[in-house]
C-alpha positions in Angstrom: 48.1 80.0 210.0 50.4 80.1 207.0 53.9 78.5 207.3 56.5 80.6 205.7 59.7 78.8 206.6 60.8 75.2 207.2 61.6 74.3 210.7 65.1 75.1 211.7 66.4 73.7 215.0 69.8 74.5 216.6 72.0 71.4 217.0 72.3 72.3 220.7 68.6 72.1 221.1 68.5 68.8 219.2 71.2 67.3 221.4 69.4 68.4 224.5 66.2 66.8 223.3 68.0 63.5 222.5 69.5 63.6 226.0 66.1 64.1 227.6 64.7 61.2 225.5 67.5 58.9 226.6 66.3 59.3 230.2 63.1 57.4 229.5 62.7 54.1 231.1 62.9 50.9 229.0 59.1 50.6 229.4 58.6 54.0 227.8 60.9 53.4 224.8 59.1 52.9 221.5 59.3 49.4 219.9 59.9 50.9 216.5 62.9 52.9 217.7 64.4 50.0 219.6 64.1 47.7 216.6 66.2 49.9 214.3 69.7 51.3 214.5 69.9 54.9 215.6 70.1 57.5 212.8 73.4 59.4 212.4 73.6 62.5 214.5 73.6 65.8 212.7 76.9 67.7 212.2 77.5 70.6 214.6 77.0 73.1 211.8 73.9 71.5 210.2 70.5 73.0 209.9 67.7 70.5 210.8 64.8 70.4 208.3 61.7 68.3 209.1 59.8 66.3 206.5 56.4 65.1 207.9 55.1 61.6 207.4 51.6 60.4 208.3 50.1 56.9 208.1 48.3 54.4 210.3 50.9 52.8 212.7 48.2 51.2 214.9 45.1 49.2 213.9 44.3 46.6 211.3 46.4 48.1 208.5 49.4 49.3 210.7 51.7 47.0 208.6 50.9 49.1 205.6 51.5 52.3 207.4 54.8 51.1 208.8 55.9 50.0 205.3 55.2 53.6 204.1 57.1 55.1 207.0 60.0 52.8 206.4 60.3 53.8 202.8 60.4 57.5 203.7 62.9 56.9 206.5 65.2 55.0 204.2 65.3 58.0 201.9 65.9 60.4 204.7 68.8 58.4 206.1 70.4 57.9 202.7 70.2 61.7 201.9 71.8 62.5 205.3 74.6 60.0 204.7 75.2 61.4 201.2 75.2 65.0 202.5 72.8 67.8 201.5 73.6 71.5 201.0 70.9 74.0 200.2 71.8 77.7 199.6 75.2 77.2 201.1 73.8 75.6 204.3 74.5 72.1 205.4 71.1 70.3 205.9 70.2 67.4 208.1 66.8 66.0 207.4 64.5 64.7 210.1 61.5 62.5 209.5 58.6 63.7 211.7 56.5 60.5 211.7 53.0 60.5 213.0 50.3 57.9 213.5 46.9 58.9 211.9 45.3 55.5 212.9 43.6 55.5 209.4 41.0 57.8 211.1 39.9 61.1 209.5 39.5 62.9 212.8 43.0 61.7 214.0 44.4 62.5 210.6 43.3 66.2 210.8 44.8 66.4 214.3 48.1 64.9 212.9 48.0 67.4 210.0 47.6 70.3 212.5 50.6 68.9 214.5 52.8 68.6 211.5 51.9 72.2 210.5 52.8 73.3 214.1 56.1 71.4 213.8 56.9 73.6 210.8 57.6 70.7 208.4 58.8 71.7 204.9 56.5 69.2 203.3 54.5 66.1 204.1 54.5 62.5 202.7 51.1 61.0 203.4 48.5 60.1 204.2 48.0 56.4 203.3 44.2 56.4 203.1 42.0 58.5 200.8 39.5 59.1 203.6 42.3 60.6 205.7 44.3 62.4 203.0 41.3 64.4 201.7 40.2 66.1 205.0 43.9 66.6 206.0 44.7 68.2 202.6 42.8 71.4 203.4 45.0 71.9 206.5 48.1 71.6 204.4 46.6 73.8 201.7 45.8 76.5 204.3 49.4 76.3 205.6 51.0 76.4 202.1 52.7 73.0 202.7 53.3 70.4 200.0 51.5 67.2 200.5 52.6 64.1 198.5 50.5 61.0 199.0 52.1 57.7 198.1 48.9 55.7 198.1 45.7 58.0 198.0 43.9 56.8 194.9 40.5 58.5 195.2 40.3 60.9 192.3 38.7 63.6 194.5 42.0 64.2 196.4 43.5 66.3 193.6 40.3 67.7 192.3 39.7 70.2 195.2 41.6 73.1 193.6 44.4 73.0 196.1 47.9 73.9 194.9 49.5 71.7 197.6 48.1 68.2 196.7 50.3 65.8 194.8 50.5 62.0 194.5 53.0 59.5 193.1 50.4 56.8 192.5 47.6 56.2 190.0 43.9 56.9 190.8 40.8 54.8 191.1 39.6 56.4 187.9 42.3 54.2 186.3 42.3 51.3 188.7 38.6 50.7 188.7 38.3 50.4 184.9 41.4 48.2 184.8 39.7 45.7 187.2 36.4 46.0 185.4 37.9 45.4 182.0 39.7 42.3 183.4 36.3 41.1 184.7 34.3 41.6 181.5 36.9 41.2 178.8 39.4 38.7 180.2 37.1 36.6 182.4 34.0 37.2 180.2 31.8 38.0 183.3 28.2 38.9 182.6 26.9 38.9 186.2 28.9 40.9 188.7 28.4 41.6 192.4 30.1 44.5 194.2 30.8 44.9 197.9 32.7 47.8 199.5 33.7 48.8 203.0 31.9 52.2 202.9 35.1 54.2 203.2 36.1 56.9 200.9 38.6 54.6 199.3 36.5 51.4 199.2 33.3 53.0 197.9 35.2 55.2 195.5 37.0 52.3 193.9 33.8 50.3 193.7 32.0 53.2 192.1 34.6 53.6 189.4 34.6 49.8 188.8 30.8 49.9 188.5 30.8 52.7 185.9 32.9 50.6 183.5 30.9 47.4 184.2 27.7 49.2 183.3 29.2 50.7 180.2 30.4 47.2 179.1 26.9 45.9 179.1 27.5 43.4 182.0 24.9 43.3 184.8 25.5 44.3 188.4 23.4 41.7 190.2 24.2 42.9 193.8 25.7 46.0 195.4 26.4 45.7 199.1 28.1 47.7 201.7 29.9 46.6 204.9 32.4 48.4 207.1 36.2 48.5 207.6 35.8 46.7 210.9 33.5 43.9 209.8 34.8 40.4 210.6 31.7 38.2 209.7 30.6 38.5 206.1 28.2 35.6 206.2 24.9 37.5 205.7 26.2 39.5 202.7 27.9 36.5 201.1 24.8 34.3 201.4 22.8 37.0 199.7 25.4 37.2 196.9 25.6 33.4 196.5 21.9 33.4 195.8 22.2 35.6 192.7 25.1 33.5 191.3 27.6 36.2 190.1 30.5 35.3 187.8 32.7 37.8 189.6 32.6 39.6 193.0 34.5 42.9 193.3 35.5 43.9 196.9 36.5 47.5 197.6 38.4 47.6 200.9 41.7 46.8 202.6 43.5 43.5 203.2 42.5 43.3 206.9 38.9 42.7 205.7 39.5 41.5 202.2 41.3 38.4 203.4 38.5 37.2 205.7 36.0 38.1 203.0 37.8 35.9 200.4 38.2 33.1 202.9 34.6 33.1 204.0 33.4 33.2 200.4 35.3 30.0 199.7 33.9 28.4 202.9 30.4 29.0 201.6 31.2 27.3 198.3 31.2 30.5 196.2 33.3 29.9 193.1 33.1 33.4 191.6 36.4 35.0 191.1 37.0 37.8 193.6 38.6 41.1 192.5 40.1 43.7 194.7 42.1 47.0 194.5 45.5 48.0 196.0 44.1 47.9 199.5 43.9 44.1 199.4 46.9 43.6 197.1 49.5 42.6 199.7 51.2 39.4 200.8 49.4 39.8 204.1 46.0 39.1 202.4 47.5 35.6 201.5 47.9 34.9 205.2 44.4 36.1 206.0 42.6 34.4 203.2 44.5 31.1 203.4 44.2 28.8 200.4 41.2 30.8 199.2 43.6 33.5 198.1 44.1 31.5 194.9 40.7 32.8 193.8 41.7 36.5 194.2 42.9 38.9 191.6 44.0 42.3 192.7 45.5 45.5 191.4 48.1 48.1 192.3 48.0 51.7 191.2 51.6 51.5 190.0 54.2 49.2 188.6 55.1 46.0 190.6 58.4 46.3 192.4 59.7 43.4 190.2 58.9 45.5 187.1 60.7 48.7 188.3 64.1 49.2 186.8 65.6 50.0 190.2 63.2 47.7 192.1 65.7 44.9 193.0 68.2 47.4 194.4 65.5 49.1 196.5 64.2 45.7 197.8 67.7 44.8 198.9 68.3 48.1 200.6 64.9 47.9 202.3 65.5 44.4 203.6 69.0 45.1 204.8 67.7 48.1 206.8 64.4 46.8 208.2 64.8 43.0 207.9 61.4 42.6 206.4 60.1 42.6 202.8 58.4 45.5 201.1 54.6 45.4 201.6 53.4 47.6 198.8 54.0 51.4 198.7 57.4 51.9 200.4 59.1 52.7 197.1 56.5 55.4 196.6 57.2 57.1 199.9 60.9 56.7 199.3 60.6 58.6 196.0 58.3 61.2 197.5 61.0 62.2 199.9 63.5 62.5 197.0 61.0 64.6 195.0 60.7 67.0 198.0 64.5 67.2 198.2 64.7 67.7 194.5 62.3 70.6 194.8 64.4 72.1 197.6 67.5 71.9 195.4 65.8 73.5 192.5 64.4 76.2 194.7 67.7 76.5 196.5 65.6 77.0 199.6 64.2 75.3 202.7 61.4 77.9 202.7 58.2 75.9 202.4 56.4 78.3 200.0 59.5 78.2 197.6 59.5 74.4 197.8 55.9 74.4 196.9 56.5 76.8 194.0 59.1 74.4 192.6 56.8 71.3 192.6 54.9 71.8 189.3 58.1 71.6 187.3 59.2 68.3 188.9 61.0 66.0 186.4 62.5 63.2 188.5 63.5 59.6 187.7 63.0 57.5 190.8 62.5 53.9 191.8 58.9 53.9 190.7 59.9 55.4 187.3 59.6 58.9 185.8 57.7 61.4 188.0 56.2 64.5 186.5 52.9 66.1 187.5 49.9 67.5 185.7 48.2 70.7 186.7 46.2 68.9 189.4 49.2 67.2 191.0 48.5 63.7 189.4 51.2 61.7 187.7 51.4 62.4 183.9 52.5 58.7 183.4 51.3 55.7 185.2 50.5 52.0 185.2 48.1 49.6 186.9 49.4 46.2 187.7 47.2 43.1 188.1 48.2 40.2 190.3 47.1 36.7 191.1 48.5 34.6 193.9 51.0 31.7 193.7 51.6 29.8 196.9 50.1 32.6 198.9 52.3 35.3 197.3 51.5 37.9 194.7 52.5 37.2 191.1 52.2 39.7 188.3 49.4 38.9 186.0 49.3 41.9 183.7 50.4 45.5 183.4 48.1 48.1 182.0 49.8 51.4 180.9 47.7 54.5 181.6 
């Protein structure tokens, strides 16, 4: 099925739906909705246009998914408050937020639902392993997909005209980590562990290529899973080969315990990780062992963004919690979609898609323009270490 038009809902229907929802019992009400103030109701003459959002809202990395959703929601609410007119019509944006559970199967079901909801575009998904299978569904429907955090290079190498991202790739992030290991730390013996996901293995593979090219030796290459809680067997095997550095490809939910258990076994090798582990949450999970971790983000640190301080305040004022990692990227992704709508002077999904290649937008994360694959023309990789359990910028690598 191809989607030709953004979803347009009459205000009467929207009001009826809100009235029906209000009849739910307290036990049925969602905790996310009850925790935040209600969004402003659309004006009586407004056309409702849906923007989809997909990320894990349940499971071990739900805190990252909610952070992404919050960034997109903040943008939608701001734009509605400021007022938006397209082709003479007053527009009210609605965020169609879905939980993909970081699961490829659920992610494709969510993609089908968003297509069925006639969204004008989608911000998501968070995980590479979910974004890639979902991307074909959006491509078949002719709907723009902008991922704020999919770093696997293959996402934009499928030949689809609908795939975009506002983040760097593992082809940039892996080498940045590897160069830090071999050039800054002077590591000669390196162990690599990944969680066997598209993201974790993909990042580890890119890291390994640069390590091998540098002349350093990979003394161990191990795989675990995204649900592993006990890393004892793998870590004892790694300890026996005495690496200078251990690279872990995975998310903070497992990277934290991995780092903590390595320290408990007396492993002194520096541990490196990608953006999946690069959160303040990993500090909680790793405890004092987090001081032995260096991680990367496929973008500028919030503290290094020209508009970062203003965004952080707006985010905290609205959600009463600090930014985790990619909320500024989802925020900008919504504004990029709206910018394309304005330039196309249309809420027609194919026309919005046609306007995307000429994007030239200055957002919170910096200048956003895309190459012919949908990747950023400009980017940066930020390296962090941890001070008192919190991330601290170590270095910025311009790409």
